[in-house]
VOSE-724010 format. One line per field, with one value per residue (C-alpha): x, y, z. Coordinates in steps of 0.001 Angstrom, whole numbers, plus 500000, padded with zeros to 6 digits. Layout:
c1 = X ...
c2 = Y ...
c3 = Z ...
END
This chain:
c1 = 388106 384481 382756 380145 376543 376590 376918 378594 376718 376375 374336 372554 371216 368628 370083 366833 365618 366109 366175 366268 366956 370035 371145 374830 375835 379046 378348 381367 382165 381123 378984 380562 382095 380892 383296 384021 381964 383747 383085 384651 383009 384303 381743 378868 377561 378305 381281 381270 383668 383371 379763 379225 377937 378539 377230 378374 375765 376330 372989 372218 369760 371090 370889 372829 375049 377167 378916 381643 384889 386067 388215 388900 386460 383320 381863 380695 377510 376527 374346 372746 372749 369404 367818 369250 368560 366143 367885 370959 371895 373545 376937 377466 376790 378789 380537 381942 383283 381234 383990 383404 380503 378942 381043 381546 380109 379419 379049 375924 375982 373925 374749 374837 376702 373554 374309 372692 375467 377686 375628 374096 372234 374112 373210 373277 374642 376978 376236 379483 378446 375460 375694 375060 371924 370530 369930 372850 373667 376534 376460 378843 377163 378044 378618 377601 380400 382230 381200 382609 380892 381953 380703 379127 375460 373996 370459 368442 366959 368328 366387 368716 368910 366930 368847 367806 369563 372864 374384 377653 379877 381274 384845 386497 385029 386622 390098 391931 391353 392775 391528 392411 391439 389239 385933 384979 386663 385800 388246 385906 386275 384137 386911 384533 386104 384745 387250 386904 388264 390424 392174 395319 397241 396913 398667 398373 398061 396071 392428 391062 388082 387216 383577 383271 382235 383630 384602 383110 384872 384863 386646 383789 384014 387654 387182 390042 390031 390116 386573 385436 386603 386916 385601 387737 387606 387558 386854 388840 389973 389922 390805 387620 386144 389272 389184 390607 393253 390730 388911 392186 392875 389331 389841 393004 391155 388554 390791 394366 395502 396644 400026 401007 404672 405812 406269 409941 410581 413853 413869 411034 409914 410741 410037 412452 413241 414192 416541 418231 418462 420012 423103 422227 425144 425376 428199 429595 431313 435072 435171 436063 434233 430642 427988 425368 421918 419873 416688 414512 416821 417458 421172 420502 421314 418228 417706 420290 418544 420029 423494 425438 426987 425523 423927 422776 424048 423741 425879 429578 429633 429085 426817 424739 424590 423075 420502 419404 419017 416225 414147 411756 408110 407120 408230 407110 404718 403539 404059 401120 400927 397428 397013 394271 393864 391504 390794 390202 387335 389333 391897 394928 396417 399882 400865 404656 406493 410210 412462 416133 417013 415617 416659 418306 416222 415435 414840 412556 413615 411121 410796 414015 414289 417719 418965 420800 423475 423387 421730 418687 419867 420067 419847 416810 413703 410651 407398 403846 400182 397761 394150 391958 388914 385895 385517 381802 381144 384334 384095 387211 387307 390565 393917 397309 399996 403574 405605 409224 409247 405506 402355 398672 395348 392695 389043 387651 385181 388126 390174 390571 389251 390153 387218 387396 389942 387813 385646 386485 390231 391850 394691 398050 400822 404523 406634 409398 412630 411646 408559 406679 402973 400248 396503 396522 398702 400655 403561 403941 406731 408588 409773 408551 405833 405087 408607 408653 411683 411581 412204 410061 407638 406218 403364 401718 400254 402952 403544 401074 401761 398505 398705 395505 395614 396878 400216 400817 400532 401877 400563 403869 402614 399420 400349 396763 396512 399946 401085 404649 406884 409513 413149 414076 411475 413620 416623 416824 419812 420037 418763 421451 424736 424904 425872 427352 426953 428812 425548 427040 429562 426920 424535 427284 428115 424665 423039 425882 423594 421589 422453 424463 421600 419315 421929 422318 418564 418370 421233 419458 416284 418117 419831 416438 414539 417012 419205 421785 420979 419923 416432 415554 412920 409199 409380 411758 409366 407336 404031 404707 403173 401785 399499 400785 402814 401056 402720 402348
c2 = 467465 467926 464602 463372 463150 459416 456484 453122 450739 448108 450545 452337 449274 447005 443526 441798 444207 443243 445687 448701 451867 453637 456995 457686 458297 460262 463994 466058 469015 471392 471159 469790 472694 473690 473402 475806 475054 473007 471235 468100 465284 466008 465787 465192 462138 459456 458274 456591 453651 453429 452339 451228 454112 453843 455799 455887 454839 455917 454993 451440 448999 446712 442970 441368 442454 440904 442412 439766 439374 441860 444930 445384 442550 444680 442927 444123 444990 444043 446186 446361 449705 451477 453223 452393 454845 453647 451753 450909 447481 446410 444715 443563 444392 446460 445540 447661 447065 448436 450529 453600 455588 454269 455728 454027 453399 450799 451363 450547 450316 450529 449627 452710 451047 450403 446684 445645 443079 444578 443306 439880 438125 435400 431854 430679 431415 429448 429545 430449 430671 431018 432808 430838 432906 431939 435584 436138 434105 434897 434019 434251 434849 432427 434461 433271 432509 435646 437592 438172 438633 441772 441298 439010 439065 438800 437632 437443 434056 430828 431371 431717 435324 436285 436425 440088 440858 441691 441830 440382 442406 441434 440256 442951 445574 443914 443806 441590 442414 441547 441641 444844 444280 441845 443273 440136 436833 433827 431801 428857 425779 427226 429763 432458 435662 438747 441168 444300 444255 446622 446504 444392 446910 450538 453495 456506 454305 451452 451106 449012 450597 450087 448959 449034 445372 442498 438846 436198 432891 429955 426670 425011 427511 428707 431342 433756 437226 435780 434507 438113 441006 444754 447011 448420 451842 451282 454906 456540 459113 457614 461034 462669 462847 464326 467897 470716 472996 475442 472519 471065 474384 474427 470933 472089 475086 472692 469898 471208 469756 471467 469966 470158 469970 468801 471533 470492 470429 472104 471392 473081 472884 475539 476237 474746 478274 479380 476377 477219 480954 480386 478603 475061 473561 471067 468518 466327 463011 463230 467043 469289 472209 473012 474998 477257 476151 478676 479858 477941 474907 475511 474611 471180 468209 466419 462708 460027 458429 458336 457222 459008 461371 464483 465450 468513 469708 472534 475707 475361 478275 476785 479539 479640 475851 475763 478398 476539 473318 474980 475585 478495 477876 481328 480508 476878 475716 472366 470939 469059 466318 465651 462229 459815 456628 453643 454016 457757 457465 459217 461997 461645 464915 464084 466966 467093 468962 469743 470031 471093 468594 465410 465318 462487 459590 458569 455065 453819 450899 450261 453508 454944 457337 457135 459776 458016 460603 461555 458310 459149 462659 463572 466611 467117 465461 464941 463822 463715 463062 462171 463281 460814 462552 461004 462096 461320 463933 465804 464290 463477 459694 458947 460389 458690 459437 458684 457088 456498 453830 453088 454568 454274 455151 456601 456933 460479 459592 458738 461886 464737 468112 471507 473707 477331 476866 475293 472426 469985 470329 467393 467424 465662 465368 465406 463353 464987 465290 462523 464266 461035 461796 460492 461016 461345 462834 460497 458046 455490 452999 451420 448089 445651 447542 444467 444580 448381 448584 450764 454044 456866 458807 461483 463667 466606 470003 472634 474998 474605 474582 475734 474441 476260 479460 479729 481122 477980 475367 474953 472391 471179 468221 467067 465100 464775 468597 469248 471281 472512 471083 473229 472541 471207 468426 466806 466458 462691 462484 462816 465934 465280 463366 459756 459326 456106 455359 452870 451823 449285 451797 454516 452170 450960 454586 456097 453022 451561 451166 448530 444817 443669 441563 444597 446775 444168 443996 447781 447908 445398 447455 450669 448989 447839 451097 453939 454660 457341 458080 461575 461170 461699 464157 463370 462206 459368 457836 454786 456497 459127 456817 454016 453704 454449 451826 450579 449437 445731
c3 = 203123 202134 202404 199974 201090 200535 202881 202445 200207 202922 205011 202137 200343 202002 201754 200898 198240 194616 191704 194017 191971 193283 192002 191762 195380 195146 195060 193967 196223 193437 190339 187168 185247 181800 178875 176014 172908 170254 166979 168482 170402 173922 176753 174328 176214 173635 171589 168176 168024 164240 163886 167477 169606 173349 176310 179903 182486 186093 187703 188713 190242 192930 192271 195146 198019 200733 203739 203843 201901 199316 199903 203647 204379 204049 201026 197640 195777 192228 189983 186572 184750 184980 183211 179787 176938 174259 171487 173591 174921 178173 177735 181318 184958 187475 190742 193546 197068 199947 201532 199379 197923 194746 191945 188640 185207 182562 178851 176884 173097 169928 166347 164120 161265 159252 159081 162344 162711 165412 168364 168936 171743 173622 172643 176260 179745 182018 185730 187476 191133 193425 196767 199970 200650 197245 196320 193949 190842 188470 184774 181837 178458 175634 172503 169030 166604 165524 168649 172141 175498 177371 180927 183500 184502 188022 188792 192009 191109 189691 186491 183515 182258 179187 175895 175830 179121 177381 173954 172694 170373 166990 167519 165410 167753 170798 172283 174771 178414 181816 185390 187217 190831 192735 193944 195852 196587 198707 200788 200759 198602 195825 195100 193873 192582 190835 189332 187223 183681 181675 178277 178392 176248 177302 175751 173466 170376 171926 170885 173794 175592 179260 179446 183257 183482 185544 185265 187559 188131 190555 191025 189139 186279 186264 183581 182915 181408 177882 178473 178092 175968 176188 173471 170676 169069 165302 164509 161723 164278 167737 169181 167870 171380 172946 174304 172218 173736 175192 176808 178143 179833 181156 182597 184320 185721 187106 188436 188846 192189 195360 196280 199941 200895 204304 206975 207286 203528 202560 198808 196963 193343 190786 187159 184659 183455 186978 187286 183985 184668 188071 186869 185790 183851 181002 181351 178595 179174 178672 178877 181807 180251 181227 179406 181036 179936 177962 179676 177200 177011 173326 173610 175151 172903 171635 170986 171664 174629 178100 176929 179672 177148 178797 182098 183994 187347 189842 189552 190320 192796 196260 197583 194434 194407 197904 196952 193835 195827 197793 194666 194326 195178 193940 190382 190394 187723 186432 182965 181475 178887 177478 175890 174797 176797 176752 173065 173252 175752 178483 178566 180822 182010 183374 185663 186077 188844 188783 191851 191525 194289 195755 199408 201302 202547 206112 207392 210134 212290 215039 216977 215511 212582 210957 208474 205652 204952 201271 200173 198052 197258 193585 191345 189135 190558 188328 189976 188667 189239 186457 186175 184252 182792 181068 177448 177743 180416 181347 184826 186846 187214 189047 189927 189798 192402 191331 194118 193143 190399 190496 191979 192840 191214 193534 192523 192440 195208 197483 196885 199315 198135 199539 200512 199516 196708 193989 195162 192359 192759 194574 197090 196748 199332 198412 200812 202827 200756 198310 196868 196134 195748 198055 198405 202201 204899 207171 207029 204251 204808 201896 203136 205757 207606 209720 211156 211202 208898 205815 204051 205403 203223 205518 204284 206033 205267 205021 202117 199250 195536 193988 190425 189434 187433 183875 185061 187119 184362 180866 178393 176951 174937 173268 170158 168949 168932 167453 170465 169971 172669 174458 173570 177013 176738 174035 176391 176930 179258 183020 184756 187335 187620 188665 192310 193658 197353 199501 201110 203507 204835 205261 207079 209396 210151 210709 212277 214313 217343 215479 215561 212566 211189 211259 209533 206785 206312 206100 203588 201309 201495 200619 197654 196386 196868 196370 193360 192723 189081 188199 186704 183082 181916 181591 177983 178894 181426 180442 181155 178476 175865 178028 181017 184492 186315 189438 192634 193354
END
């Protein structure tokens, strides 16, 4: 991994210095790519929300910092955006934990409607909390009637902020928001907490815009997320700042991930076409007959939902079946859905990978690794990562790693990049047999890590699926561009048959050396984590139209 030239905020920022200008610390491994020219608004620096123009600010001045509490106990730092372009107004300040390089943004806004009525100064401020050192004071703006405040304000003195410090936004240009993650919290009686905000409803059709601000609250001022609002895109076409198809392909060329498979992996990805051409069969409920699937999937039934009426399976011939299970890395490609998110201010590129077989799971109990027979094995495994790109700049903001039924977002500054193969392209690790996606190599345990009991997810550098290169990806869906979807994408049933396991019997067989209580605990964990259903295709997953599901 190439590391950024930055240092942690707690060591970069003098604690006693107020209003210290700080440039954006995170330096990508390579310069930001250029994008093909277009008549659209992608990567033009500002976005029109229907009369409210917003810009993304990524440079800040530090207001207050602490090295205690927060993520991993290393504290957090609070900033105001600086400099702000002439004519634009600050909507709120920015917060970030100290355990990673400075990497984030807040939006600033100006009224271009001609009415001058979309922004208004707050009528007052409420003091939420003051730091024990007296150098940090947190305020919530009080919006005039018909307006909403969008973010908290931090000052270095107890003097109330100026009414010109921020602007509130007319209510019809705001949307409901929720807290995403705490940046700083106090265990003391004052109960102080600062948490970043995001739109409460997030999806292809949702109009809520992420402003990059945060909510401050304490036991004395127990504000909730409804005390502040996110922005709302009221533009006639909220996809006007989305990339066109040439720009989508350029983004993939810039950011397509390197996916490492485990050195002991036996079940590799393949293209969908390779799977079909090598004997995949369509089954119908109540019929003994099977149908070979056409190379393009054109003979697959469309619609109907996952009603169990049809499913796919491996070839009937035993030898051929075993060969297809192994997949074909040489033919493997990724299938990309491009979609607007956060009110069209970002583009999500969901990068889907198909495996003919998901291998059996393994459990860890203390120092023992226990193979679980066929438990966890199923035909037709779909996994994905998602690249979230700023429509202001074309910059990669974060990457989502799907992990079984949920997953994790990782900021771009925290990703691993592979030197020599395109410096902006991040690395992902597919776990052994299960193919769940992770940002780092190592063991991730699903279950009770404190007791050392769980399902193993082992990641390491073995074979590499390089998803870069136009022959390695296919944009299969982009509704806002009218991209024609392949026939197989409309297959809504299982990409493999349902398998039913007698979990208790298998556990008693493979783990008979364990005490009964431990076997029962392991069986309950397996029942909770692993299912025998053959998965459905990408379009049937919740994230197809909504935001990604995060692990709790």
